[in-house]
NUMIDO-426693 format. One record per residue (C-alpha): y, z, x negated. Coordinates in steps of 0.1 Angstrom, whole numbers, plus 2048, in hexadecimal, padded with zeros to 3 digits. Layout:
YZX...
! end
This chain:
3C96136A53B85FC68C3A761A67B39962669C38D6036A537C60068336B62268735D6176A83505F669934060A67D32F6216953216046A93155F268A30361267D2F46196A02EA5F66AE2D16066C62EB61C6D62F66146F92E960A71B2DF5E571F2EE5D573E3045F374431A5E175D2FC5D77722F45FC77831860477F31A5E77992F95F17A93056157AB32660B7BC3145F67D62FA6117DC31462C7E13296167F830A60F80E30163480E32463D81932562283330462B84430465183D31166A85632467A83933965B83535566081B34568281332D66F7FC34A6657E73566897E53346947DA33467C7BD35867E7B236168F7923766AF7923786CF77E3706E579B34E6D57A13466D777C34E6FC77B3347007973196EF78331C6CC7933176BA77230D69978333269478933668B76432466A76C32266579134765E79634363C78632E6317A33496387BD3576167C937D6137C83815F67E037E5F58063695DC8193485CB8113575AA8063705B97EF3555CF7E033E5B27DA35959D7CA3645B97B33415C27A933959D7A135759A78A3525BC77A32D5B477333559176635159C74F33E5BB7433205A673B33558D7273455AA7133235B970C3165986FE3365946EA3375B76DC3135C26DE3045DE6F430F5FA6DD3355F26DC3375E970132660A70A33E61D6F435B60B70435061472734563871F36663E70C37963272B36564A74036B66872939066172539465D74A38367E75139768F7353B86827453AD68F7673A46B07583C56B47463D86AC7663C36C477A3CA6E07613EF6D87603F26D97863DB6F77893C56E37A23A26E07963986CB7B43AB6AB7AB3906917AF38867279B3786567AE36963879C37462577D38B60D78E3A460A7713896097563795EB76839B5DB76F3A45DD74A3855C87423995AA7503B15AF7323935B171A3855907273A757F7283AD58870338B5796F938B55B7103AF55571C3A953172738953773B38C52C75F37E54177B37D5397A03935537B138255B7D33695407C83835257D13A25267BB39E51E7963B35367813B453C75B3AB55F7503CC56473F3DD55F7603C75797703CF5907533F458C75C3ED5957803D85B27743F55BE75E40C5BD77D3F35D27913F25EC7754185ED77241C5EF79840260C79B41161F77E43561D78B42A6247AE4176447A443465078E44D6497AA43865E7C243567A7A840F6757A540967A7803E467C7853E46597943FA64A7793E665775C3C66457663D36217613E562C7413C563A7333B261A73C3CC6067293CA61D70B3A461970A3A85F370C3C25F36F03AC6086D938E5F06DB3A25D06DD3BE5D66C43B35BC6AA3AB5A26C53CC5AB6D73E15A66B83CF5846B13D457A6D53F95826D53FE56F6B43EB5516C14005506E14205536CD4155376B540C5206D242D5276E344051E6C342B4FE6BE4324F46E24574FB6DF4584E86BE4464CA6CE45D4C96ED47C4CC6D74704B06C146849A6DF48A4A06ED49A4976CC4844776CB48F46F6EE4B34726E54AD45B6C849C4426DF4B94446F74D043B6DB4B941F6D04B74136F44DC40D6F54D93F56D84B63E76DD4B13E87024923FE7054894237084674256F745540F6DD4304116D342D4196AD40D4036AB4133E36BF4393E46C24393DF6E74543F06FB4593FD71E4703DF7234593C471643A3D47274453E97454223EC75141840273341C42773142A43671142345970442A46E6E640E47A6CE41149E6C43FA49A6A640F47F69542C48867D44C48168F43B4806B143A45B6B34374476D44194326DD41041C6FA3F24267103DB40E6FE3E141E6DC3E94426E53C544E6DE3B94326C63D54336AC3D24426893E946168840845E67340D47865842C48364542346B62842244D63F44243A646
! end
């Protein structure tokens, strides 16, 4: 996986002018245009069928299907379409700025090609060349994972109201992928199940180094948090023992005031000091941090 990722990076470095600037803008505009065309056209959903990818159409010379299927919207309703297009454009633009136009274009095009390849394999396996592929729903949805790996703590307004961290949305996104995959498999729909799997594979190829770094960082932070809480609990047990003999629970390491002598003060632990010492509210942010060398 790392070798493939490095090969892609090498190609993008050697071909910096490769790609389509603002690719997601064209995808979003195409989705909205096709939706409006289907809504106001007498053909209705027939517009989607005309643009969908399938082997039968290609064999009849309808080569536009190699590209046109990405403009087929995968959500119903005007509001849902606008919300999804907004998020897809925003996340795609951020990824393009982070990676560069060349790598983002390769990412999106490779997702398209793999999705078409998966559909073609399933069509040949079932002997049905008319199995259609509508849109790039899972490719777009996988971009939430990409954004969450790069910016896990970024807050977005869900439905423009509820602030949610991107890593929480990524967890919800993972649940949607898992639900769809198991639902398709339970129904015996291999063609449906292969699309989300391919989108995840495409994401993993391009984000393997970042994904490994993200998992290591989350594991390290979890260990640090667990160590801090364990140390605080041990400190609290020590203070409970001291309270039995000295009559207080917490004592400031700077001024020596306690929760008994000054009940109006709040006492907190500092995670940056060796030993996780306790400080009153007046010295919590103004004290000099204790180190291992200090008594």
